[in-house]
N, C-alpha and C positions, 0 to 999 in steps of 0.2 A: 504493500500500500504506500509506504514511504517513497519508494523509488518511482512509483506511478505518478504520485503527486509531483515529485521532483522533475519528471520528464515533461509535465504539462503546465508548469507554472506560468509560462508565457500566455497560455490560453485561458486558464481559469483563475490566475492571480492568487493561488492558494499559498504560495511560499513568500514570505516577506522578510526573512531574516537576512541581515548583512553581517559578514565576518570582516573584521579588520585584523589582519595577520601581521605580526612582527616576528622576526627570527634573529636570535642571538643579539637582541637589543636589551641592555640592562636598565633598570630604573635609574633615572637621573633627572636633573632639571629639564634637559632637552626632551626626555621621554615623557615627562609629565605635561609639558606645554604642547608638544607636537603629536602625542599619541593619546594619552588618557583624556586630556582636555578636548581634543578633537572628537573623540568618540562620544564624550558627554555632550558636546555641542550638537553633533548630528542627532543624537537621541532626543535632546530636549527642544532644540530649535526646529529641526526638520521632522520631528515626530517619527523617526525611523527606528525600527527594532534592530539595533546593532550590538554586536558582542565583540569585545577584544579577545583575540586568541594569541597568546604570547608564548612562543617557544623560547625558553631560556636555559642557560647552562646548569648542569647539576651542581656546579661549584656555588656554594652559598644559596642553593635553590630556595630553601625555606625562607631565608631572610629577604631575598629579592621578590619572591612570590608575595610575601606579606606586604612589602612596600608597594607593589603594583595594586594589590587588592585594597589597600588602604585608600588609594586614589579612585579606584573603580571596583566596587565590591563584587560585581558579577563577572569580572574578567575571568576567562578560562586560561589559567597559567599552567603550562605543561613542560616537562623536562625534554630537552633536545636529546637525540641520540648523541652520545659523547663524540666530540671531534667535529669541527665545522666541515671538514672534508667529507664527512658522511651525511651531509645535509639531505641528500635524496631520500634516505631511509625514513625521514620524518613524514614523508608523504602518506604513510600508512596510518599514522595517528590523525593527520588532518582528514584523510578519507573517512575514518571512523567518526570524527566530529561532524563532518558533512552529512553522514548518514543519519546521525542523531538529530541535528538541528536543521538540515536541509536549507542551507543558505541560498538565496537568490543571487547575491552578489558577494564576491570576495575582493576586498581591497588589500593588495599586498604592498607592504611598506618596503620599498626597494626591491632589488633583483631576486634574492634567494627566497624571500617570502612569496613573491609573485610566482616564481617557478615551482614552488611547492604546490601552489594552487593549480597550476597547469598540469603537474604530474599526478595530482591526486585523482581519485575516482569521484569526481564531483563535476557536475554540469553547470555550475554557477558561472555567471558572467564575471570576468576578471578585470579589475581596475588596477592599473600599475601606478603606484604612488611613487613617482621618481624624486628621490631626495638629492640626487647629484649624478655626476658622471662616474659610475661605480668602477668600471674597468680601468679608467684613468686613475682614479683615486687609489685603487689597490696597487697599481704599478708605480705611481709617483711617490707614494708614501709608505710602501711596504706593509699595508694593512694585512695582507695575506702573503705568506712566503711559499706555500705549497705550489710547486711548479705545475701540477695538473690543473689545479683550480685557476691559476693565473692564465694558463693557456686557453681555458674555456670560458672565462668570465665575459669576454666581449660578445661571444655568441649567445650566451645566456641573457645578457643585457639586451642585445638586439632582438631576441625572441620576446622578451618581456615587453619591450617598447612596441614592436610591430604587431604582435598577436593579441595584445590586450583589447578588450572591448572599448574602454576609455582610459584616459591618462590624466594624472595630476602632475604638473611640473612646478618646481619651486621658483623658477625664474624663466624669463624669456630667453636668456642665454642657454639654459638647459635644453629648451626646445630647438634652438639653433644647433646645438651639439647633436641632438637626435637626427636632425636633417642632414648634417654634415657627415656623421659617422655611419648612420644606418639608413639613409635615404628615406627618412620618415616624411610622409606627405599626406597623412590621413586627416589631420585637422581636428580629430575628435579628442581634444584635450582642453583643460583649463589651467590657468596659472594661479596658484595660491601660494604665496610666500610663507615662510615660517612666521607664525603669528604669536601674539602675546598671551602669556598665561593670565588668568583672571586677576591675580594679585597685582599686576602692573596697571590694570584698568582702575583699580580702586585706590591706588597710591595717592597720597597727598603731597604735592610739590609746592611748598610754601617757603617763605624766608625762615619760618620757625623750624620746619622739619629739616631743612638743609643745615641750619645752624646746629641742631641737635646731632645730626649725623657727623658733622665735622668735629664737634666737641668730643664725641665718643672716640674718634680716631686721633684726636690731638692735632687737628689742622686748624689754623687761624683763618679768620675771615679774609685776610689779605693773600692767603696762599692760592695758587692756581694749581688745581689738582687734575692729574691725568689718571685714568682708571683702565686697567685691563681686567676683564672677568671672563673666565671660561676654562677650557681644558689646556693641556700642554701638548696636544697632538702635533704631529709634524707639520701639518698644513697651517698651523697657527703662526709659524714663522718667528720663533722667539729670538733667533739670531738677528733678524731684521728689527724686532722690537728693541733689543739691546742697543743696536747701532743707531736707532732713531732717538731713543730717550737719553742716551749718554750725553750728547752735546747740549741737549735742552737742560738737563739737570745741572750741567756745569755752568750754565749761563747765570742762574740766580738761585739763591737759597730758598726762595718762596715758590719755586717750581717743585711740586711734590708728585709722587707716583704711588698709587694704591694698586696692589696686585691681589686679586681675588682668585687664587689658583694654587695648585700644588707646587712644590719646589721644582726647580729646573736649574741647570748650570748657569743660564743667563739671568734668571731672577736672583740667584744667589750672588752673582757678580755685581748686579746693581745694588743689592742690599749691602754688600761689603764696601763698595766704592762710594756709596752715597748714604752713609749712616745719618739718620735724622731726616732724610728726604724721601726714603722709600719704605713702605710698609707692605708686608705680604701676610695675608691671613686667608684661611680657608673656612668658609661659612656654608651652612646648608642652603639649598636653592631658595627656600622660603625667606631667608634673611638677606639675600643678595640685593633686592630693591632698596632696602633701608641704607645699605652701604653705598650703593651707586649714587644716592642723593648727594653724597659729599663731593662728587666730582664736577669738573667743568667740561672735560673732554674724555670721550670713550675711545679706546684704541682698537682699530681693526687694521693692523699692519700685516699684510701677507704677501708672499712671493707670487710671482706670475706663474700660474700653472693652470691646467685644464680644470682641476678640482676647484680652485678658487674662482676661476672664470665663470663657472655655472652656479656658484654657491648662493645660498640664502641664509646667512648667519642670523640666528634669532637674536644674538646680542646687539645687532644693529637696531632692531625695533625696541629692544629693552633699554639701550642707552638713551635713545630719543625719548622714550616714555618716562624716563627718570630726569629729563631735562638736560641731558648732556648733548653737546655737539660731538660729532664723530670725526676723528682723524682716520681716513681710510685710504687704502692703496688704490691705484688705478685698476680698472678692469676686474673689480670684485663683484661678481654677479651683476645684478641690475642696480646696485646701490651706489656705485661711484658716480654714475650720472645723476642719480637721485640727489646726492649731496650737492653736486654742482648746480643743479637746477633749482633746488629749494633753499640754498644757503644754510644748510644745517650742519656745516662742518668744513673740513679741509681735505681735499684730495691731494695726497702727498706722494711725491715720486721717491720717497725714501729719505729725504733730507729735511730737517726742520725748516718750516716755512715762516721765517721772520719771528717777531715777538708775539707770544700768546697773551691774551688778556682774559680776565675773568669773564664768565658768561652771566649776564644780568638775569634777574628773575623773569623779566618780560621775554627774553630770548629763550629761557628754559621752558616757560609755559608755551611759547610758540612751537618749540620742538616737540614738547609733550602732546599738544593738541594735534599736530601733524601725524605723530605716531599713532594716536588713537583713531584718527580718520583713515589711516592706511593699513594698520596691522592688527586690528582686532578681528576676531573670527566672524563677528556679525557682518563685517564689510563684505565677506565672501560667501554669505548665505546663498545667494543665487547661483554662484558657481558650484557650490556643493549640491544644490538642487539639480543643476544640470548634469552632474555626474550620475546621480541616481534616478534620473528621469527615464 
């Protein structure tokens, strides 16, 4: 009976469940804003019956499962077959879940999640949620070192892009990459950048909250504060960040740098060379907005690569939402042009661009309002509706 219903859902509209599948993605600030928040938005705003299906590593499985389910209580969190190279074996568990829930649509976050949907015994329509140029990212930054997987990832990505029913891209540059690398010409896609977590929407950006944040960190009102928040992955370009900030910090003692990240050789060099000007702390994702309030400029200094060319760093939206102007490298996704067109920061070729001044409360509020008008999930409600129409 179940499979009969599954075969005829286009005709009798009996199956309404959507699966959103992630594979080998662990809970983090990015995961909560771009996965659990998205699922909750689709469920409540679009009134769709959608379930998160998260395949995660056996390592720290209970802890990570608990973290995901804390954000989305009905998430289906299951263990991966050990070893990413054995990713295909997970199709059997996905097939079983499809038999139980009979999804009409499966949204696969990135390549392997989408390919599991293609390989499973499931007739659901598949939406490819393209988060970046995956084959380029693996090769440029050594994300995967297994030679067999490296040799096949481009074909897997091509299949996911070309054979999907519909597609989500995080940037116009990513669509151009599909056209260039895979001869994509179908047009059945929407562009939805990485959007803000709800906590950034409710944040209060006022003189008082900014002053409180600065006092907590020991910054004066006359300090000009640069902030980097995020991971220390290879594409973040910490060598470039060091080379960019070093001459700035040498210019004046009231130039300060706040690093909200794990330690790295370049962050430690900055801490050692500029004692009293550089602070590095690691805070939970929920606390990051309160710390970003202390800044004047958010740093997105990255090297020129295909990975960065097509990227949609959520930190861009978060910096603006906290009232920061953004210092950004050229050709970083769709955002370098955005900064130039909206006067919301500085497009830097890698060298400091003159003297930096403090950002006024009026400018901070302008940046914040622009972020809310551009990067909240509600802005893209019609695009999500288009995907599931």
